TIFI-422747 format. One record per residue (C-alpha): residue number from 1; z, x, y. Coordinates in steps of 0.2 Angstrom, whole numbers. Example, Ala and Ser with C-alpha at 12.3 -4.5 7.8 and 13.67 -1.06 7.14 Angstrom:
<rs>
@num = 1&w = 39&u = 62&v = -22
@num = 2&w = 36&u = 68&v = -5
</rs>
This chain:
<rs>
@num = 1&w = 0&u = 0&v = 1
@num = 2&w = 3&u = 14&v = 12
@num = 3&w = -15&u = 21&v = 11
@num = 4&w = -21&u = 3&v = 15
@num = 5&w = -10&u = 2&v = 28
@num = 6&w = -15&u = 18&v = 36
@num = 7&w = -33&u = 13&v = 33
@num = 8&w = -31&u = -3&v = 42
@num = 9&w = -22&u = 6&v = 56
@num = 10&w = -36&u = 19&v = 58
@num = 11&w = -49&u = 4&v = 57
@num = 12&w = -41&u = -4&v = 71
@num = 13&w = -40&u = 11&v = 82
@num = 14&w = -58&u = 15&v = 79
@num = 15&w = -63&u = -2&v = 84
@num = 16&w = -52&u = -3&v = 99
@num = 17&w = -61&u = 13&v = 105
@num = 18&w = -77&u = 7&v = 103
@num = 19&w = -73&u = -9&v = 112
@num = 20&w = -66&u = 1&v = 127
@num = 21&w = -82&u = 12&v = 128
@num = 22&w = -92&u = -5&v = 128
@num = 23&w = -80&u = -12&v = 142
@num = 24&w = -81&u = 5&v = 153
@num = 25&w = -100&u = 4&v = 151
@num = 26&w = -99&u = -15&v = 158
@num = 27&w = -89&u = -10&v = 172
@num = 28&w = -100&u = 4&v = 178
@num = 29&w = -114&u = -10&v = 178
@num = 30&w = -104&u = -23&v = 187
@num = 31&w = -100&u = -11&v = 201
@num = 32&w = -118&u = -5&v = 202
@num = 33&w = -115&u = 13&v = 197
@num = 34&w = -129&u = 13&v = 185
@num = 35&w = -146&u = 3&v = 182
@num = 36&w = -144&u = -10&v = 196
@num = 37&w = -159&u = -19&v = 191
@num = 38&w = -168&u = -25&v = 174
@num = 39&w = -186&u = -23&v = 171
@num = 40&w = -198&u = -27&v = 157
@num = 41&w = -192&u = -34&v = 141
@num = 42&w = -174&u = -30&v = 144
@num = 43&w = -175&u = -42&v = 158
@num = 44&w = -183&u = -56&v = 148
@num = 45&w = -170&u = -52&v = 135
@num = 46&w = -156&u = -55&v = 146
@num = 47&w = -163&u = -71&v = 152
@num = 48&w = -165&u = -77&v = 135
@num = 49&w = -147&u = -73&v = 131
@num = 50&w = -142&u = -84&v = 146
@num = 51&w = -153&u = -98&v = 141
@num = 52&w = -146&u = -97&v = 123
@num = 53&w = -127&u = -97&v = 130
@num = 54&w = -131&u = -112&v = 142
@num = 55&w = -139&u = -122&v = 128
@num = 56&w = -123&u = -120&v = 118
@num = 57&w = -114&u = -128&v = 132
@num = 58&w = -127&u = -142&v = 136
@num = 59&w = -126&u = -159&v = 127
@num = 60&w = -130&u = -165&v = 114
@num = 61&w = -125&u = -147&v = 106
@num = 62&w = -111&u = -143&v = 118
@num = 63&w = -99&u = -154&v = 127
@num = 64&w = -105&u = -153&v = 145
@num = 65&w = -119&u = -162&v = 156
@num = 66&w = -130&u = -151&v = 166
@num = 67&w = -121&u = -157&v = 182
@num = 68&w = -103&u = -152&v = 175
@num = 69&w = -110&u = -135&v = 169
@num = 70&w = -116&u = -131&v = 187
@num = 71&w = -100&u = -137&v = 195
@num = 72&w = -90&u = -126&v = 183
@num = 73&w = -101&u = -111&v = 186
@num = 74&w = -100&u = -112&v = 205
@num = 75&w = -81&u = -113&v = 203
@num = 76&w = -80&u = -98&v = 190
@num = 77&w = -93&u = -87&v = 201
@num = 78&w = -85&u = -93&v = 218
@num = 79&w = -100&u = -99&v = 225
@num = 80&w = -99&u = -111&v = 240
@num = 81&w = -117&u = -114&v = 240
@num = 82&w = -128&u = -122&v = 226
@num = 83&w = -130&u = -110&v = 212
@num = 84&w = -147&u = -111&v = 203
@num = 85&w = -145&u = -105&v = 185
@num = 86&w = -163&u = -109&v = 181
@num = 87&w = -167&u = -93&v = 190
@num = 88&w = -158&u = -82&v = 177
@num = 89&w = -166&u = -90&v = 162
@num = 90&w = -181&u = -91&v = 152
@num = 91&w = -189&u = -108&v = 149
@num = 92&w = -183&u = -118&v = 134
@num = 93&w = -199&u = -116&v = 125
@num = 94&w = -199&u = -97&v = 127
@num = 95&w = -188&u = -92&v = 111
@num = 96&w = -195&u = -74&v = 109
@num = 97&w = -199&u = -60&v = 120
@num = 98&w = -217&u = -53&v = 116
@num = 99&w = -229&u = -42&v = 125
@num = 100&w = -238&u = -57&v = 132
@num = 101&w = -222&u = -65&v = 139
@num = 102&w = -217&u = -47&v = 147
@num = 103&w = -234&u = -46&v = 154
@num = 104&w = -235&u = -64&v = 161
@num = 105&w = -217&u = -62&v = 171
@num = 106&w = -222&u = -43&v = 176
@num = 107&w = -225&u = -47&v = 195
@num = 108&w = -213&u = -62&v = 195
@num = 109&w = -198&u = -63&v = 204
@num = 110&w = -189&u = -74&v = 191
@num = 111&w = -181&u = -72&v = 180
@num = 112&w = -168&u = -63&v = 191
@num = 113&w = -167&u = -44&v = 189
@num = 114&w = -149&u = -39&v = 195
@num = 115&w = -139&u = -33&v = 181
@num = 116&w = -122&u = -36&v = 187
@num = 117&w = -127&u = -55&v = 190
@num = 118&w = -132&u = -57&v = 172
@num = 119&w = -115&u = -49&v = 167
@num = 120&w = -106&u = -61&v = 179
@num = 121&w = -114&u = -76&v = 172
@num = 122&w = -112&u = -71&v = 155
@num = 123&w = -93&u = -70&v = 158
@num = 124&w = -93&u = -86&v = 167
@num = 125&w = -102&u = -95&v = 154
@num = 126&w = -90&u = -88&v = 140
@num = 127&w = -75&u = -95&v = 150
@num = 128&w = -83&u = -112&v = 152
@num = 129&w = -85&u = -112&v = 133
@num = 130&w = -67&u = -106&v = 130
@num = 131&w = -72&u = -89&v = 122
@num = 132&w = -67&u = -71&v = 127
@num = 133&w = -78&u = -65&v = 142
@num = 134&w = -77&u = -47&v = 137
@num = 135&w = -84&u = -51&v = 119
@num = 136&w = -98&u = -61&v = 127
@num = 137&w = -103&u = -46&v = 139
@num = 138&w = -102&u = -35&v = 124
@num = 139&w = -113&u = -46&v = 114
@num = 140&w = -125&u = -47&v = 129
@num = 141&w = -125&u = -28&v = 131
@num = 142&w = -129&u = -26&v = 111
@num = 143&w = -142&u = -40&v = 110
@num = 144&w = -152&u = -34&v = 125
@num = 145&w = -151&u = -16&v = 120
@num = 146&w = -142&u = -10&v = 136
@num = 147&w = -129&u = -2&v = 126
@num = 148&w = -143&u = 10&v = 118
@num = 149&w = -151&u = 14&v = 133
@num = 150&w = -135&u = 18&v = 142
@num = 151&w = -130&u = 29&v = 127
@num = 152&w = -145&u = 40&v = 130
@num = 153&w = -139&u = 55&v = 141
@num = 154&w = -127&u = 44&v = 150
@num = 155&w = -141&u = 34&v = 158
@num = 156&w = -157&u = 27&v = 156
@num = 157&w = -171&u = 37&v = 146
@num = 158&w = -184&u = 44&v = 158
@num = 159&w = -198&u = 35&v = 148
@num = 160&w = -189&u = 24&v = 136
@num = 161&w = -206&u = 18&v = 128
@num = 162&w = -208&u = 35&v = 120
@num = 163&w = -192&u = 36&v = 110
@num = 164&w = -196&u = 28&v = 94
@num = 165&w = -179&u = 25&v = 89
@num = 166&w = -176&u = 13&v = 104
@num = 167&w = -192&u = 3&v = 98
@num = 168&w = -187&u = 2&v = 81
@num = 169&w = -168&u = -4&v = 86
@num = 170&w = -176&u = -16&v = 98
@num = 171&w = -187&u = -23&v = 84
@num = 172&w = -173&u = -24&v = 71
@num = 173&w = -162&u = -34&v = 84
@num = 174&w = -177&u = -46&v = 87
@num = 175&w = -179&u = -48&v = 69
@num = 176&w = -161&u = -52&v = 65
@num = 177&w = -161&u = -65&v = 79
@num = 178&w = -178&u = -72&v = 71
@num = 179&w = -170&u = -74&v = 54
@num = 180&w = -155&u = -82&v = 61
@num = 181&w = -165&u = -95&v = 71
@num = 182&w = -177&u = -98&v = 55
@num = 183&w = -162&u = -101&v = 44
@num = 184&w = -149&u = -107&v = 55
@num = 185&w = -137&u = -93&v = 50
@num = 186&w = -124&u = -101&v = 63
@num = 187&w = -123&u = -116&v = 50
@num = 188&w = -120&u = -104&v = 36
@num = 189&w = -107&u = -94&v = 45
@num = 190&w = -97&u = -109&v = 50
@num = 191&w = -97&u = -116&v = 33
@num = 192&w = -91&u = -100&v = 25
@num = 193&w = -78&u = -98&v = 38
@num = 194&w = -71&u = -114&v = 34
@num = 195&w = -70&u = -110&v = 16
@num = 196&w = -66&u = -92&v = 19
@num = 197&w = -80&u = -88&v = 7
@num = 198&w = -89&u = -72&v = 4
@num = 199&w = -98&u = -61&v = -10
@num = 200&w = -98&u = -45&v = -19
@num = 201&w = -114&u = -35&v = -16
@num = 202&w = -113&u = -29&v = -35
@num = 203&w = -115&u = -47&v = -41
@num = 204&w = -128&u = -52&v = -28
@num = 205&w = -129&u = -67&v = -17
@num = 206&w = -116&u = -77&v = -25
@num = 207&w = -103&u = -87&v = -15
@num = 208&w = -85&u = -82&v = -19
@num = 209&w = -69&u = -85&v = -10
@num = 210&w = -63&u = -70&v = -1
@num = 211&w = -48&u = -63&v = -10
@num = 212&w = -41&u = -50&v = 2
@num = 213&w = -29&u = -57&v = 13
@num = 214&w = -29&u = -44&v = 26
@num = 215&w = -41&u = -51&v = 38
@num = 216&w = -49&u = -68&v = 40
@num = 217&w = -67&u = -70&v = 42
@num = 218&w = -72&u = -78&v = 59
@num = 219&w = -88&u = -77&v = 69
@num = 220&w = -79&u = -69&v = 83
@num = 221&w = -70&u = -55&v = 73
@num = 222&w = -82&u = -51&v = 58
@num = 223&w = -91&u = -35&v = 66
@num = 224&w = -73&u = -27&v = 67
@num = 225&w = -65&u = -34&v = 51
@num = 226&w = -57&u = -24&v = 38
@num = 227&w = -67&u = -29&v = 22
@num = 228&w = -66&u = -22&v = 4
@num = 229&w = -82&u = -17&v = -5
@num = 230&w = -81&u = -31&v = -17
@num = 231&w = -75&u = -45&v = -5
@num = 232&w = -87&u = -46&v = 10
@num = 233&w = -90&u = -60&v = 22
@num = 234&w = -108&u = -68&v = 19
@num = 235&w = -118&u = -55&v = 29
@num = 236&w = -136&u = -58&v = 24
@num = 237&w = -140&u = -40&v = 17
@num = 238&w = -154&u = -31&v = 8
@num = 239&w = -151&u = -14&v = 1
@num = 240&w = -161&u = 1&v = 7
@num = 241&w = -156&u = 16&v = -2
@num = 242&w = -141&u = 26&v = -10
@num = 243&w = -136&u = 42&v = 0
@num = 244&w = -125&u = 54&v = -10
@num = 245&w = -108&u = 60&v = -3
@num = 246&w = -100&u = 67&v = -17
@num = 247&w = -108&u = 76&v = -33
@num = 248&w = -102&u = 86&v = -49
@num = 249&w = -114&u = 96&v = -60
@num = 250&w = -111&u = 102&v = -78
@num = 251&w = -98&u = 90&v = -81
@num = 252&w = -89&u = 85&v = -97
@num = 253&w = -84&u = 67&v = -100
@num = 254&w = -73&u = 59&v = -113
@num = 255&w = -77&u = 41&v = -119
@num = 256&w = -68&u = 29&v = -129
@num = 257&w = -69&u = 11&v = -133
@num = 258&w = -63&u = -2&v = -119
@num = 259&w = -48&u = -8&v = -129
@num = 260&w = -41&u = 11&v = -128
@num = 261&w = -32&u = 20&v = -115
@num = 262&w = -41&u = 36&v = -109
@num = 263&w = -26&u = 45&v = -112
@num = 264&w = -22&u = 39&v = -130
@num = 265&w = -32&u = 54&v = -138
@num = 266&w = -41&u = 43&v = -150
@num = 267&w = -58&u = 39&v = -154
@num = 268&w = -65&u = 52&v = -142
@num = 269&w = -83&u = 54&v = -139
@num = 270&w = -89&u = 69&v = -129
@num = 271&w = -103&u = 70&v = -117
@num = 272&w = -111&u = 82&v = -105
@num = 273&w = -120&u = 78&v = -89
@num = 274&w = -116&u = 74&v = -70
@num = 275&w = -108&u = 62&v = -58
@num = 276&w = -113&u = 56&v = -41
@num = 277&w = -103&u = 46&v = -28
@num = 278&w = -115&u = 37&v = -15
@num = 279&w = -114&u = 25&v = 0
@num = 280&w = -126&u = 11&v = -4
@num = 281&w = -135&u = 7&v = 13
@num = 282&w = -140&u = -10&v = 17
@num = 283&w = -147&u = -19&v = 32
@num = 284&w = -136&u = -33&v = 36
@num = 285&w = -137&u = -47&v = 49
@num = 286&w = -119&u = -50&v = 56
@num = 287&w = -112&u = -64&v = 68
@num = 288&w = -109&u = -55&v = 85
@num = 289&w = -92&u = -58&v = 94
@num = 290&w = -99&u = -67&v = 110
@num = 291&w = -112&u = -77&v = 100
@num = 292&w = -129&u = -73&v = 92
@num = 293&w = -131&u = -60&v = 79
@num = 294&w = -132&u = -41&v = 77
@num = 295&w = -141&u = -30&v = 65
@num = 296&w = -130&u = -18&v = 56
@num = 297&w = -130&u = -3&v = 43
@num = 298&w = -118&u = -10&v = 31
@num = 299&w = -111&u = 4&v = 19
@num = 300&w = -103&u = 0&v = 2
@num = 301&w = -100&u = 13&v = -13
@num = 302&w = -107&u = 16&v = -29
@num = 303&w = -103&u = 28&v = -43
@num = 304&w = -116&u = 34&v = -56
@num = 305&w = -114&u = 44&v = -72
@num = 306&w = -128&u = 54&v = -79
@num = 307&w = -126&u = 58&v = -98
@num = 308&w = -138&u = 72&v = -104
@num = 309&w = -131&u = 72&v = -121
@num = 310&w = -118&u = 62&v = -131
@num = 311&w = -108&u = 69&v = -146
@num = 312&w = -101&u = 58&v = -160
@num = 313&w = -105&u = 42&v = -165
@num = 314&w = -118&u = 38&v = -152
@num = 315&w = -134&u = 45&v = -148
@num = 316&w = -139&u = 40&v = -130
@num = 317&w = -143&u = 48&v = -113
@num = 318&w = -147&u = 40&v = -96
@num = 319&w = -140&u = 35&v = -80
@num = 320&w = -125&u = 22&v = -79
@num = 321&w = -117&u = 14&v = -65
@num = 322&w = -98&u = 14&v = -67
@num = 323&w = -88&u = -1&v = -63
@num = 324&w = -78&u = 2&v = -47
@num = 325&w = -62&u = 2&v = -41
@num = 326&w = -62&u = 17&v = -28
@num = 327&w = -80&u = 22&v = -31
@num = 328&w = -78&u = 40&v = -29
@num = 329&w = -77&u = 56&v = -40
@num = 330&w = -59&u = 53&v = -43
@num = 331&w = -63&u = 37&v = -51
@num = 332&w = -66&u = 47&v = -66
@num = 333&w = -50&u = 58&v = -66
@num = 334&w = -39&u = 52&v = -81
@num = 335&w = -22&u = 46&v = -76
@num = 336&w = -15&u = 33&v = -68
@num = 337&w = -31&u = 23&v = -64
@num = 338&w = -38&u = 22&v = -82
@num = 339&w = -51&u = 9&v = -75
@num = 340&w = -68&u = 17&v = -75
@num = 341&w = -81&u = 10&v = -88
@num = 342&w = -100&u = 11&v = -92
@num = 343&w = -109&u = -1&v = -104
@num = 344&w = -115&u = 11&v = -118
@num = 345&w = -118&u = 2&v = -135
@num = 346&w = -103&u = -10&v = -128
@num = 347&w = -90&u = -7&v = -114
@num = 348&w = -84&u = 11&v = -115
@num = 349&w = -70&u = 19&v = -104
@num = 350&w = -76&u = 36&v = -96
@num = 351&w = -67&u = 50&v = -89
@num = 352&w = -68&u = 68&v = -85
@num = 353&w = -63&u = 80&v = -99
@num = 354&w = -49&u = 92&v = -94
@num = 355&w = -60&u = 107&v = -89
@num = 356&w = -70&u = 95&v = -77
@num = 357&w = -54&u = 86&v = -70
@num = 358&w = -47&u = 105&v = -65
@num = 359&w = -63&u = 108&v = -56
@num = 360&w = -62&u = 91&v = -46
@num = 361&w = -45&u = 93&v = -42
@num = 362&w = -46&u = 110&v = -35
@num = 363&w = -43&u = 110&v = -17
@num = 364&w = -55&u = 125&v = -14
@num = 365&w = -69&u = 116&v = -23
@num = 366&w = -67&u = 100&v = -12
@num = 367&w = -81&u = 106&v = 1
@num = 368&w = -93&u = 109&v = -13
@num = 369&w = -91&u = 92&v = -21
@num = 370&w = -90&u = 81&v = -6
@num = 371&w = -101&u = 81&v = 9
@num = 372&w = -94&u = 74&v = 27
@num = 373&w = -107&u = 70&v = 40
@num = 374&w = -101&u = 66&v = 56
@num = 375&w = -112&u = 56&v = 68
@num = 376&w = -116&u = 61&v = 86
@num = 377&w = -101&u = 50&v = 92
@num = 378&w = -89&u = 59&v = 81
@num = 379&w = -81&u = 44&v = 72
@num = 380&w = -72&u = 44&v = 56
@num = 381&w = -82&u = 30&v = 47
@num = 382&w = -89&u = 41&v = 34
@num = 383&w = -72&u = 44&v = 26
@num = 384&w = -75&u = 44&v = 7
@num = 385&w = -64&u = 31&v = -2
@num = 386&w = -53&u = 43&v = -10
@num = 387&w = -45&u = 46&v = 6
@num = 388&w = -40&u = 28&v = 8
@num = 389&w = -47&u = 13&v = -1
@num = 390&w = -64&u = 6&v = -4
@num = 391&w = -69&u = -3&v = 12
@num = 392&w = -86&u = -8&v = 18
@num = 393&w = -92&u = 0&v = 34
@num = 394&w = -102&u = -9&v = 47
@num = 395&w = -111&u = 2&v = 61
@num = 396&w = -122&u = -8&v = 73
@num = 397&w = -141&u = -3&v = 72
@num = 398&w = -144&u = 9&v = 88
@num = 399&w = -154&u = 24&v = 90
@num = 400&w = -140&u = 35&v = 85
@num = 401&w = -137&u = 25&v = 69
@num = 402&w = -155&u = 26&v = 65
@num = 403&w = -155&u = 45&v = 68
@num = 404&w = -140&u = 48&v = 56
@num = 405&w = -143&u = 35&v = 42
@num = 406&w = -163&u = 34&v = 41
@num = 407&w = -168&u = 51&v = 48
@num = 408&w = -155&u = 64&v = 46
@num = 409&w = -152&u = 62&v = 27
@num = 410&w = -154&u = 77&v = 17
@num = 411&w = -152&u = 78&v = 0
@num = 412&w = -136&u = 84&v = -8
@num = 413&w = -137&u = 98&v = -20
@num = 414&w = -140&u = 91&v = -36
@num = 415&w = -141&u = 74&v = -29
@num = 416&w = -155&u = 65&v = -19
@num = 417&w = -157&u = 51&v = -8
@num = 418&w = -164&u = 37&v = -18
@num = 419&w = -173&u = 24&v = -8
@num = 420&w = -173&u = 7&v = -16
@num = 421&w = -190&u = -1&v = -20
@num = 422&w = -192&u = -11&v = -5
@num = 423&w = -194&u = 6&v = 5
@num = 424&w = -200&u = 17&v = -9
@num = 425&w = -215&u = 7&v = -13
@num = 426&w = -220&u = 5&v = 5
@num = 427&w = -219&u = 24&v = 7
@num = 428&w = -230&u = 26&v = -7
@num = 429&w = -243&u = 12&v = 1
@num = 430&w = -241&u = 18&v = 19
@num = 431&w = -256&u = 15&v = 28
@num = 432&w = -259&u = 29&v = 42
@num = 433&w = -269&u = 16&v = 52
@num = 434&w = -254&u = 5&v = 54
@num = 435&w = -246&u = 4&v = 71
@num = 436&w = -227&u = 8&v = 70
@num = 437&w = -214&u = 16&v = 81
@num = 438&w = -209&u = 29&v = 68
@num = 439&w = -221&u = 41&v = 62
@num = 440&w = -220&u = 53&v = 48
@num = 441&w = -212&u = 51&v = 31
@num = 442&w = -193&u = 45&v = 33
@num = 443&w = -183&u = 29&v = 28
@num = 444&w = -184&u = 23&v = 45
@num = 445&w = -204&u = 22&v = 45
@num = 446&w = -202&u = 14&v = 28
@num = 447&w = -190&u = 1&v = 35
@num = 448&w = -201&u = -3&v = 48
@num = 449&w = -217&u = -5&v = 38
@num = 450&w = -207&u = -18&v = 27
@num = 451&w = -203&u = -28&v = 41
@num = 452&w = -221&u = -27&v = 50
@num = 453&w = -228&u = -33&v = 33
@num = 454&w = -215&u = -47&v = 31
@num = 455&w = -207&u = -40&v = 15
@num = 456&w = -190&u = -38&v = 24
@num = 457&w = -190&u = -56&v = 30
@num = 458&w = -194&u = -63&v = 12
@num = 459&w = -181&u = -53&v = 4
@num = 460&w = -168&u = -59&v = 18
@num = 461&w = -175&u = -77&v = 16
@num = 462&w = -170&u = -76&v = -3
@num = 463&w = -154&u = -69&v = 0
@num = 464&w = -150&u = -83&v = 12
@num = 465&w = -158&u = -96&v = 1
@num = 466&w = -148&u = -91&v = -15
@num = 467&w = -133&u = -89&v = -6
@num = 468&w = -133&u = -105&v = 3
@num = 469&w = -136&u = -115&v = -14
@num = 470&w = -120&u = -105&v = -21
@num = 471&w = -110&u = -108&v = -6
@num = 472&w = -114&u = -127&v = -7
@num = 473&w = -109&u = -127&v = -25
@num = 474&w = -92&u = -117&v = -22
@num = 475&w = -88&u = -129&v = -8
@num = 476&w = -89&u = -144&v = -18
@num = 477&w = -80&u = -136&v = -33
@num = 478&w = -66&u = -130&v = -22
@num = 479&w = -64&u = -147&v = -13
@num = 480&w = -62&u = -156&v = -30
@num = 481&w = -48&u = -143&v = -34
@num = 482&w = -39&u = -147&v = -19
@num = 483&w = -40&u = -165&v = -21
@num = 484&w = -35&u = -164&v = -38
@num = 485&w = -20&u = -153&v = -32
@num = 486&w = -16&u = -166&v = -18
@num = 487&w = -16&u = -180&v = -33
@num = 488&w = -3&u = -169&v = -43
@num = 489&w = 7&u = -166&v = -29
@num = 490&w = 8&u = -184&v = -24
@num = 491&w = 12&u = -188&v = -43
@num = 492&w = 26&u = -176&v = -43
@num = 493&w = 33&u = -184&v = -27
@num = 494&w = 32&u = -202&v = -34
@num = 495&w = 40&u = -196&v = -51
@num = 496&w = 54&u = -187&v = -40
@num = 497&w = 57&u = -203&v = -29
@num = 498&w = 58&u = -214&v = -45
@num = 499&w = 69&u = -201&v = -53
@num = 500&w = 80&u = -202&v = -38
@num = 501&w = 80&u = -221&v = -37
@num = 502&w = 84&u = -223&v = -55
@num = 503&w = 99&u = -212&v = -54
@num = 504&w = 105&u = -222&v = -38
@num = 505&w = 105&u = -239&v = -48
@num = 506&w = 113&u = -233&v = -64
</rs>
């Protein structure tokens, strides 16, 4: 429990630090110390964000009429004269920012351009909605891409159109918003929040009740929540690759039937091979605290064992996924855990033999077995699970995150980055004539190709369809269980009342 509490504390400290950095950026913009005016696509994305926030308040979706919103805005903004919100919004029919739409508005005075005005309006709309204005402004920064642009050398890039990472980050944000709109993800998130339902990536898009009581899933807190790898909120996800962070070569293993303890010393089967601990890198769509959605890189953990030769009663080799608890190399150290299993002619417990265990536990060998890759923001979110507990990590898509996870991903000695078919197939079929932000072989380019060819949309659509169907079944089953529990409780109450009444009359 101490490890878990420490991990939760570090997680909350890191989340608070990220939030403070975002708020510091916002304060500079409101004061006019940076980027006083918005141009091009960024201006239209800001106007689209205001339109979306306004629509959430307006009847019939929201509780207010146009006149009521106008009056409340004027009060929040301290405006004595009439405030015309339409000057800060796109039209209702303009739901996506495209090149043609950007060209259409290029020389027009409206939507307005003043950055501080958009932020103040965002905060005012949030107050009217009864939500946190800071959350809303942070969401505005993320969904318009302003956070990325301000992070580049402390201000705007001289020519942002030439930075392909910015282009891909913007494209992924637009893609996430498109998926959310097409599939009404707000409804799915609301239903899952009521039921506190989630999923386990190892089992696929099957709705499960969240079992970890540490954090409650809400749309406002999902991004900074503390989620175990097998108890995640329902973030629609597509796995992109396995990125190794730990590896041991020339390893010895002891295998036993699942019914026997690894330390029992009986029915031992010896094997030679290697073990690799990896991050499973997903692209996920996550509800943003201030409304809307944000694309994130979601990282869970995975442990695989490669058996080159097996001695004893079995004649088999191959690669096996290990059932996880911690999902790092220490999962295979015999002793108190005793949980690691693989399916090899039935379920077999697996552990390092004595010689390999000594290698893994040797402090001097630590740097050779594990690779720490700090990102440019010097965060601690790559901490291997053995230093705490198996926690999923969410990193909002940004140029820095794209660089770190899709470009700077060298192979580990003896273990390579393994793209999932959605990326590896498109790497093989890549058309040099296809116009993409990312050029040259990389996970980033292959992800963009999958997006542009609609394969990524199809994968997300399948996940959402399958999960929604499963969530509906879980909801019905759980409601039936609660109703039955109510009936049983009422029966006990009646029985108690009858017993009390009978005692009083006898």
